[in-house]
matplotlib code that plots the C-alpha trace (Angstrom):
import matplotlib.pyplot as plt

x = [43.4, 43.6, 45.8, 42.7, 41.1, 44.2, 44.4, 40.7, 41.1, 44.1, 42.3, 39.3, 41.6, 43.3, 40.0, 38.7, 41.9, 41.6, 38.0, 38.8, 41.7, 39.5, 36.9, 39.5, 41.0, 37.6, 37.6, 41.0, 41.7, 44.8, 45.2, 44.9, 41.7, 40.3, 41.3, 39.8, 36.5, 36.1, 37.6, 35.4, 34.2, 35.8, 34.4, 31.7, 31.6, 28.8, 28.0, 25.5, 24.6, 25.9, 22.8, 21.7, 20.4, 20.3, 22.3, 21.9, 22.9, 20.3, 19.4, 16.6, 14.2, 10.4, 7.8, 4.1, 2.2, -0.2, -1.5, 0.7, 0.2, -3.2, -3.0, -5.6, -6.1, -7.0, -8.6, -7.1, -9.7, -9.6, -8.5, -12.0, -11.8, -14.5, -14.0, -17.4, -17.4, -19.0, -18.3, -17.1, -14.8, -14.0, -15.9, -14.7, -12.7, -11.6, -8.0, -6.3, -3.7, -1.3, -3.0, -6.4, -8.7, -9.2, -12.2, -13.7, -13.7, -15.7, -15.6, -11.8, -9.9, -7.6, -4.9, -2.8, 0.7, 3.5, 6.2, 7.9, 7.8, 4.4, 2.9, 4.0, 3.6, 1.9, 4.2, 4.5, 6.8, 10.3, 10.4, 13.1, 13.3, 12.8, 9.0, 9.3, 11.6, 9.1, 6.3, 8.3, 9.0, 5.3, 4.3, 6.9, 5.5, 2.0, 3.3, 3.4, 6.5, 7.8, 11.0, 14.3, 13.7, 15.9, 13.8, 13.0, 9.4, 10.0, 7.7, 7.5, 6.7, 3.9, 2.6, 2.6, 0.6, -2.0, -2.3, -2.8, -5.8, -7.3, -7.0, -9.0, -11.7, -10.7, -9.6, -6.0, -5.7, -6.0, -3.3, -3.9, -5.4, -2.8, 0.0, -1.3, -1.3, 2.2, 3.3, 1.6, 3.3, 6.7, 6.0, 5.1, 8.3, 10.4, 8.7, 9.4, 13.0, 13.4, 11.9, 14.3, 17.3, 16.3, 16.0, 19.4, 21.1, 19.6, 21.1, 24.5, 24.5, 24.1, 27.2, 30.5, 31.8, 30.9, 28.4, 30.9, 33.4, 30.6, 29.4, 33.0, 33.3, 30.0, 31.3, 34.4, 32.4, 29.9, 32.8, 34.5, 31.2, 30.6, 34.1, 33.3, 30.0, 31.6, 34.3, 31.7, 29.7, 32.9, 33.9, 30.5, 30.6, 34.2, 33.7, 30.3, 31.6, 34.6, 32.4, 30.2, 33.2, 34.7, 31.4, 31.0, 34.5, 34.1, 30.9, 32.5, 35.4, 33.0, 31.0, 34.2, 35.2, 31.8, 32.3, 35.8, 34.5, 31.8, 34.4, 36.8, 34.1, 33.2, 36.8, 37.3, 34.2, 35.5, 38.9, 37.3, 35.7, 32.2, 31.0, 29.2, 26.5, 25.9, 27.2, 29.2, 33.0, 34.4, 36.9, 40.3, 39.2, 36.3, 38.6, 41.0, 38.1, 36.9, 40.6, 40.7, 37.5, 38.8, 42.1, 40.2, 37.9, 41.0, 42.7, 39.5, 39.0, 42.6, 42.4, 39.1, 40.6, 43.5, 41.2, 39.0, 42.1, 43.3, 39.9, 39.6, 43.0, 42.1, 38.8, 40.6, 43.3, 40.7, 38.5, 41.5, 42.5, 39.1, 38.6, 41.8, 40.6, 37.2, 38.8, 40.9, 37.9, 35.9, 38.6, 38.6, 34.9, 35.4, 38.3, 36.3, 33.3, 35.5, 37.3, 34.0, 32.6, 35.9, 36.1, 32.5, 32.8, 35.9, 34.4, 31.0, 31.5, 27.7, 27.0, 24.9, 27.0, 26.1, 22.5, 22.9, 24.7, 22.0, 19.2, 21.0, 21.3, 17.7, 16.5, 18.6, 17.1, 13.6, 14.1, 15.7, 12.7, 10.2, 12.0, 12.0, 8.2, 7.5, 9.3, 7.4, 3.9, 2.0, 0.0, 0.5, -0.3, -2.1, -1.3, -5.0, -5.3, -2.4, -1.4, 1.7, 1.6, 4.8, 3.5, 0.8, -1.5, -3.5, -6.8, -9.6, -10.5, -13.1, -14.7, -15.7, -17.6, -20.5, -21.4, -22.3, -20.1, -17.5, -14.9, -12.8, -9.6, -9.4, -11.9, -10.6, -8.5, -6.3, -3.9, -1.6, -3.4, -0.6, 0.4, 3.9, 6.2, 8.2, 11.0, 14.4, 17.9, 21.3, 24.1, 26.0, 22.9, 22.2, 25.5, 24.6, 21.2, 20.3, 17.0, 15.7, 16.9, 14.1, 13.1, 10.2, 7.8, 6.8, 5.1, 5.4, 2.6, 0.2, 1.6, 2.2, 4.9, 4.8, 7.6, 8.7, 11.3, 13.1, 12.1, 13.5, 16.5, 17.0, 20.4, 20.2, 19.2, 16.2, 12.6, 9.1, 9.1, 12.8, 15.7, 18.5, 20.8, 18.3, 17.8, 14.3, 13.6, 10.5, 9.5, 6.5, 4.9, 5.7, 3.0, -0.5, -1.0, -3.5, -5.9, -5.0, -1.4, -2.6, -1.4, 0.5, 3.9, 5.9, 9.5, 11.3, 14.2, 16.3, 18.9, 22.2, 24.1, 23.0, 24.3, 21.6, 20.5, 21.1, 24.7, 26.5, 26.3, 27.5, 27.4, 30.3, 31.3, 32.1, 35.0, 38.6, 41.8, 44.8, 48.4, 48.6, 45.4, 43.1, 39.7, 38.6, 35.8, 36.0, 33.8, 32.5, 33.2, 31.8, 31.2, 34.9, 36.6, 36.8, 38.5, 39.6, 38.3, 39.8, 37.1, 36.7, 34.3, 31.8, 28.9, 28.0, 24.6, 22.5, 25.2, 25.8, 28.6, 28.8, 31.5, 33.0, 35.2, 38.6, 38.9, 35.4, 34.4, 31.7, 28.0, 24.7, 23.7, 27.3, 27.9, 30.6, 31.9, 31.0, 32.3, 33.0, 30.7, 33.1, 31.3, 31.7, 34.8, 34.3, 35.7, 38.2, 37.9, 40.7, 39.0, 41.4, 40.8, 37.0, 37.2, 39.1, 36.5, 33.8, 35.5, 35.8, 32.1]
y = [-52.0, -48.6, -45.8, -43.6, -46.4, -46.9, -43.2, -43.2, -46.1, -44.5, -41.2, -43.0, -44.9, -41.7, -40.0, -43.0, -43.0, -39.3, -39.6, -42.6, -40.8, -37.8, -40.0, -41.9, -38.6, -37.5, -40.5, -39.8, -37.1, -36.1, -36.5, -32.7, -32.7, -35.5, -33.9, -30.6, -32.4, -34.0, -31.3, -29.7, -26.2, -23.3, -22.8, -20.1, -17.5, -17.6, -14.0, -12.2, -8.5, -6.2, -5.4, -2.5, -4.0, -3.4, -6.1, -7.0, -9.8, -10.9, -13.2, -15.4, -17.5, -18.0, -16.2, -15.9, -12.7, -13.1, -11.4, -11.7, -15.0, -15.5, -15.9, -17.1, -15.3, -17.5, -16.7, -18.3, -17.4, -14.4, -13.3, -14.1, -17.7, -17.2, -17.0, -15.8, -13.2, -10.0, -7.6, -7.7, -4.8, -5.8, -6.8, -8.7, -6.3, -4.0, -3.1, -4.4, -1.9, -1.9, -1.1, -2.2, -4.3, -7.5, -8.7, -8.4, -11.5, -11.5, -7.8, -7.6, -6.5, -8.5, -6.1, -6.7, -5.4, -6.0, -8.5, -11.6, -13.5, -14.9, -14.3, -17.1, -15.6, -12.8, -9.7, -8.2, -5.7, -7.0, -9.4, -9.2, -10.8, -10.3, -10.3, -7.4, -5.6, -6.0, -4.8, -1.6, -1.1, -1.4, 1.0, 3.5, 3.3, 4.0, 7.3, 5.9, 6.3, 2.9, 4.4, 2.9, 0.3, -2.3, -5.4, -4.8, -4.3, -1.3, 1.4, 3.5, 0.4, -0.3, 3.3, 3.0, -0.3, 1.4, 4.3, 1.8, 0.4, 3.7, 5.1, 2.0, 2.6, -0.2, -0.4, -1.7, -5.2, -5.0, -6.0, -9.3, -8.9, -11.3, -9.4, -6.1, -7.4, -8.7, -5.3, -3.5, -5.8, -5.0, -1.2, -1.7, -3.7, -0.7, 1.7, -0.5, -0.9, 2.9, 3.4, 0.8, 2.5, 5.9, 4.4, 2.7, 5.9, 7.8, 5.3, 5.5, 9.3, 9.0, 6.9, 6.0, 7.9, 11.6, 12.5, 14.6, 11.7, 9.4, 11.8, 12.1, 8.4, 8.3, 11.0, 9.0, 5.9, 7.9, 9.6, 6.3, 4.9, 8.0, 7.6, 4.0, 4.9, 7.7, 5.3, 2.8, 5.5, 6.9, 3.4, 2.8, 6.1, 5.7, 2.1, 2.8, 4.3, 2.0, -1.0, 0.2, 0.8, -2.6, -4.4, -2.6, -3.3, -7.0, -7.1, -5.2, -7.7, -10.6, -9.1, -8.5, -12.1, -13.2, -10.8, -12.3, -15.8, -15.0, -13.2, -16.1, -18.6, -16.6, -16.3, -20.1, -20.7, -18.4, -20.0, -23.4, -22.2, -21.1, -17.5, -17.4, -15.0, -16.2, -19.8, -19.1, -19.5, -16.3, -14.1, -13.5, -9.9, -11.2, -13.7, -10.8, -8.7, -11.5, -11.8, -8.1, -8.1, -11.0, -9.2, -6.0, -8.0, -9.7, -6.4, -4.9, -7.9, -7.8, -4.1, -4.5, -7.4, -5.3, -2.5, -4.9, -6.3, -2.8, -1.9, -5.3, -4.7, -1.0, -2.1, -4.9, -2.4, 0.2, -2.3, -3.7, -0.2, 0.7, -2.6, -2.0, 1.4, 0.1, -2.8, -0.3, 1.9, -1.1, -2.0, 1.7, 1.4, -1.8, -0.3, 2.9, 0.8, -1.5, 1.4, 3.0, -0.1, -0.8, 2.8, 2.9, -0.6, 0.4, 3.6, 2.2, -0.6, -0.6, -2.2, 0.6, 0.6, -3.0, -2.1, 0.6, -1.7, -4.4, -1.8, -0.4, -3.9, -4.8, -1.5, -2.2, -5.7, -4.4, -1.7, -4.2, -6.6, -3.7, -2.5, -6.0, -6.4, -3.0, -4.0, -7.3, -6.2, -3.8, -3.6, -6.7, -7.4, -10.7, -13.3, -13.6, -9.9, -9.6, -11.0, -10.3, -10.5, -10.3, -7.5, -4.9, -3.6, -6.7, -7.3, -9.0, -11.9, -13.7, -13.4, -16.8, -16.1, -14.0, -12.3, -15.0, -17.7, -19.7, -20.0, -23.1, -22.1, -19.2, -16.3, -14.3, -14.9, -12.0, -11.5, -8.9, -6.1, -5.7, -7.9, -9.4, -11.9, -14.3, -16.3, -17.8, -17.4, -19.1, -17.7, -16.5, -14.6, -13.3, -11.6, -9.7, -8.4, -5.4, -4.0, -1.5, -3.3, -3.4, -6.5, -7.9, -10.9, -12.0, -14.8, -14.5, -17.0, -14.9, -11.6, -10.5, -8.2, -6.9, -4.5, -5.3, -4.1, -6.0, -4.9, -7.7, -10.1, -12.8, -12.8, -16.6, -19.4, -21.7, -21.1, -22.2, -23.9, -23.2, -25.6, -25.0, -23.3, -20.8, -17.3, -15.8, -12.5, -10.5, -8.1, -5.8, -4.7, -1.1, -0.8, -2.0, -5.8, -7.4, -9.6, -12.6, -12.4, -13.3, -16.6, -17.3, -18.8, -16.4, -16.0, -13.5, -11.6, -9.2, -7.3, -6.8, -5.0, -3.3, -1.3, 1.3, 1.5, 0.1, -0.6, -2.4, -6.1, -9.3, -13.0, -14.2, -16.4, -13.3, -12.4, -13.5, -12.6, -10.9, -11.9, -9.1, -10.3, -7.6, -8.5, -8.1, -9.0, -9.9, -7.6, -8.9, -6.5, -8.7, -12.4, -13.3, -10.2, -9.4, -6.8, -7.3, -4.5, -4.1, -3.7, -3.2, -5.6, -4.7, -6.5, -10.0, -11.5, -14.3, -15.2, -11.5, -9.1, -5.3, -4.0, -0.6, -0.3, 1.1, 2.9, 3.2, 1.4, -0.7, 0.1, -1.6, -3.7, -4.5, -8.2, -10.0, -13.5, -16.1, -19.2, -20.9, -23.4, -26.2, -28.7, -32.4, -33.7, -35.4, -38.9, -39.4, -42.8, -44.4, -45.5, -48.4, -49.8, -49.3, -51.2, -54.0, -54.2, -54.3, -57.1, -59.1, -58.5]
z = [-124.3, -126.0, -124.6, -123.9, -121.8, -119.7, -118.8, -117.9, -115.5, -113.8, -113.4, -111.8, -109.5, -108.3, -107.7, -105.7, -103.6, -102.8, -101.8, -99.6, -98.0, -97.2, -95.7, -93.6, -92.4, -91.1, -88.8, -87.3, -84.6, -82.7, -78.9, -78.4, -80.4, -78.3, -75.0, -76.1, -77.0, -73.5, -71.2, -68.5, -69.3, -67.3, -63.8, -63.5, -60.7, -58.0, -56.9, -54.8, -54.6, -51.8, -49.6, -47.5, -44.3, -40.5, -38.6, -34.9, -32.6, -30.0, -27.2, -28.6, -26.4, -26.0, -23.9, -23.3, -22.7, -19.8, -16.7, -13.6, -11.8, -10.1, -6.3, -3.9, -0.5, 2.4, 5.7, 8.8, 11.4, 13.7, 17.2, 18.4, 17.2, 14.6, 10.8, 9.7, 6.9, 8.2, 5.3, 1.7, 0.8, -2.8, -6.0, -9.0, -11.3, -8.4, -7.9, -4.7, -3.6, -0.7, 2.6, 1.5, 3.6, 1.6, 3.6, 7.1, 9.3, 12.6, 12.5, 12.1, 8.9, 6.8, 5.5, 2.3, 2.1, -0.4, 0.5, -0.7, 2.6, 3.5, 7.0, 9.3, 12.8, 14.7, 14.7, 18.2, 20.0, 20.5, 17.6, 14.9, 11.5, 7.7, 8.1, 10.5, 8.0, 5.1, 7.4, 8.2, 4.5, 3.7, 6.5, 5.2, 1.6, 3.1, 4.6, 8.2, 10.4, 11.6, 12.9, 11.8, 9.1, 10.8, 11.1, 14.8, 16.0, 18.2, 19.8, 16.6, 14.5, 17.0, 16.6, 12.8, 13.0, 15.3, 12.8, 10.0, 11.8, 12.8, 9.2, 8.0, 10.7, 13.0, 16.6, 16.9, 18.4, 22.2, 24.6, 26.3, 29.8, 31.3, 29.6, 30.9, 34.5, 34.1, 32.9, 35.8, 38.3, 36.8, 37.1, 40.8, 41.4, 39.9, 42.3, 45.3, 44.3, 43.9, 47.4, 48.8, 47.2, 48.6, 52.1, 51.9, 50.7, 53.7, 56.1, 54.4, 54.6, 58.4, 58.9, 57.2, 54.2, 53.9, 51.2, 49.2, 48.9, 47.9, 45.2, 44.0, 43.7, 41.8, 39.5, 38.7, 37.8, 35.7, 33.9, 33.1, 31.8, 29.6, 28.1, 27.3, 25.7, 23.7, 22.4, 21.3, 19.5, 17.9, 16.8, 15.2, 13.3, 12.2, 10.9, 9.2, 6.0, 6.0, 6.4, 3.5, 1.3, 2.1, 1.4, -1.9, -2.9, -2.2, -4.2, -7.1, -7.1, -7.1, -10.0, -11.9, -11.5, -12.9, -15.9, -16.5, -16.4, -19.0, -21.3, -20.9, -21.8, -24.9, -26.0, -25.6, -27.7, -30.4, -30.4, -30.7, -34.0, -33.0, -32.6, -29.3, -30.6, -34.2, -34.2, -37.3, -37.7, -36.3, -38.2, -36.8, -36.0, -34.0, -32.1, -31.4, -30.1, -27.7, -26.5, -25.9, -24.0, -21.8, -21.2, -20.2, -17.9, -16.2, -15.6, -14.2, -11.9, -10.6, -9.9, -8.0, -6.0, -5.0, -3.9, -1.9, -0.2, 0.8, 2.2, 4.1, 5.7, 6.5, 8.2, 10.2, 11.4, 12.4, 14.1, 16.1, 17.2, 18.4, 20.2, 22.1, 23.2, 24.2, 26.1, 28.1, 28.8, 30.0, 32.5, 33.6, 34.4, 36.3, 38.3, 39.1, 40.3, 42.4, 44.0, 44.8, 46.4, 48.4, 49.7, 50.8, 52.4, 54.3, 55.6, 56.6, 59.1, 59.8, 56.4, 55.1, 51.9, 51.3, 51.5, 48.9, 46.6, 47.0, 46.5, 43.4, 41.9, 42.6, 41.0, 37.9, 37.6, 38.0, 35.4, 33.0, 33.4, 32.9, 29.8, 28.3, 29.0, 27.5, 24.4, 24.2, 25.3, 23.1, 19.9, 17.8, 14.2, 14.3, 11.6, 10.9, 10.0, 7.6, 4.2, 2.1, -1.7, -3.8, -6.0, -5.8, -7.1, -8.1, -9.9, -8.1, -10.5, -8.3, -4.8, -3.7, -0.4, 0.8, 4.0, 6.6, 5.1, 7.0, 4.3, 3.7, 1.8, -0.6, -0.3, -3.2, -6.4, -7.5, -10.4, -11.6, -13.5, -15.9, -18.8, -18.5, -20.1, -17.9, -19.6, -18.7, -20.1, -19.7, -17.5, -20.6, -21.9, -18.4, -18.4, -21.6, -20.4, -18.3, -16.9, -19.5, -22.7, -25.2, -27.3, -29.2, -29.2, -32.6, -34.6, -38.4, -38.9, -36.8, -38.0, -34.4, -33.2, -29.6, -28.3, -24.7, -22.2, -19.4, -15.9, -13.8, -14.0, -11.3, -9.5, -9.0, -11.3, -11.0, -9.8, -10.8, -14.3, -14.8, -14.7, -12.2, -14.8, -16.2, -14.9, -14.7, -16.6, -16.7, -19.5, -19.9, -23.2, -24.2, -26.8, -27.5, -27.2, -29.6, -27.8, -30.0, -28.5, -25.0, -23.8, -27.1, -26.8, -29.0, -30.0, -27.8, -29.4, -27.3, -29.3, -27.5, -30.3, -33.6, -36.5, -35.6, -39.2, -42.7, -43.6, -46.5, -45.8, -47.5, -46.7, -44.5, -47.5, -49.5, -47.2, -47.7, -45.9, -47.5, -46.6, -44.1, -42.3, -43.7, -45.1, -48.6, -51.1, -54.8, -56.8, -60.1, -63.0, -65.8, -66.4, -66.0, -64.6, -60.9, -58.6, -55.0, -52.7, -49.2, -46.5, -42.7, -41.1, -38.4, -36.7, -38.0, -37.6, -39.2, -41.7, -42.9, -41.9, -42.1, -44.4, -45.0, -48.2, -47.4, -50.7, -52.1, -55.2, -53.7, -53.5, -52.7, -55.7, -56.8, -57.0, -55.0, -55.5, -52.8, -54.7, -57.9, -59.6, -60.8, -63.2, -62.7, -64.4, -67.8, -68.0, -70.9, -72.5, -74.5, -77.7, -78.3, -74.9, -75.4, -78.8, -77.1, -74.4, -77.0, -78.9, -75.7, -75.0]

ax = plt.figure().add_subplot(projection="3d")
ax.plot(x, y, z, "-o")
ax.set_aspect("equal")
plt.show()
């Protein structure tokens, strides 16, 4: 082989080796290069804009707008025994107001008055009870004078009832003939007893103790009796204000205890990890606020309990002092009366004094019987001529009888003439609500929003269509109610706290806590640069929280970090192991 050919072969071999080495090097990579090839990309930041929005926490339940509950009015006969309808006084669509005559039965009126307790008996002089009390309250509202509104059917109550009948054009119910005869006989008995006493005194003046001594003994007895009466009146006047203050203090202490129990339950719920208003996990600042509220409620309760205890003790002490004085004065009256009787008896051996005492006792008995009969006999308010309805005025929905009918059951259906919403709330929500708080009924699907205001909150749970742990609330619309909203079951939202306007707000997830316990948010500067901004937090609602930057640097529209999007990890495969597995396969 020539020298030139040998050199050519060697050169070609070298080129082939270089090319092969280069190709082999392309197939080999270092561990660092392999790790770099399969490593997960860096985590990306999840951010949301800072918003301007109004926040509020609220009690949320359901309610239906409807007219007040429809009620039927029944006729239960009349004093004459007949139930024939003799006159219609109302037509459908008329208002039924307090003091109106609903209908005329057998020539007698059926009056309607406002009251929660239905009529269950004829009201007559001398009776006492809650039904008499609500009658007196109704008469007073009508401008009639029933006297003291004390639940006792007295002479002035009787006079007010008579005036109610006369103003409506009817004769007041007549006194029963038998009762009138009984009353007349009692008056005759008093006159006879007075004559007997005058006669006995004349006989006593003619013998025994001189008249001047007898009058002096009478004066001593009367003075002792006046002193006793004065002490009783003074006791009642002295204890009246103290009794009122004691009762108010006891009620205030009971109310404070209820407030504390609510605050304690709300704090326990927050400590357990649930915000009692929003259901979210509370911040430490919110937990501290619930703890502060509970502490304040406990201090208030303890202070009111101490005040109530002092007033109870003062009332007991004052009562005991007055009772001791009255007991002594009562004994003085008994002593004076006994001395009078003994002196007259000793001076009058003829027994004239005994006749005077006997006549005096008989006269006292006769007067007491007459007074009792006069209290019990008089103008009555028959049960057949009175109906109480819980709320007036009402709207006459239907008149179901006509003149000449003998009704069976209801003669008229009436309903409230105002729209209202009745709903129920829990004990915890009940503690947050007050009469006068405004809310709204709405239904996004129907496009309805009706503003309402609370006008009644029950003090006790339960009632028609409510469970035993729910409290009835009643709300009335404050604006125009679209007809399509009637009888719709709508969401009822009653705000209990609000920012009162738009504030800077971020999701709760945007908040984090610094080492010193302060709150902060992480502001996004660019794709991978952030800045921590210290903030003060305010009201939280519906997953958002009010923030106030401590040092500025944060506006609506700025983005804050709420999390980091970490991609799934990439599995690194050992190629040698994979080759071995492939060979085995």
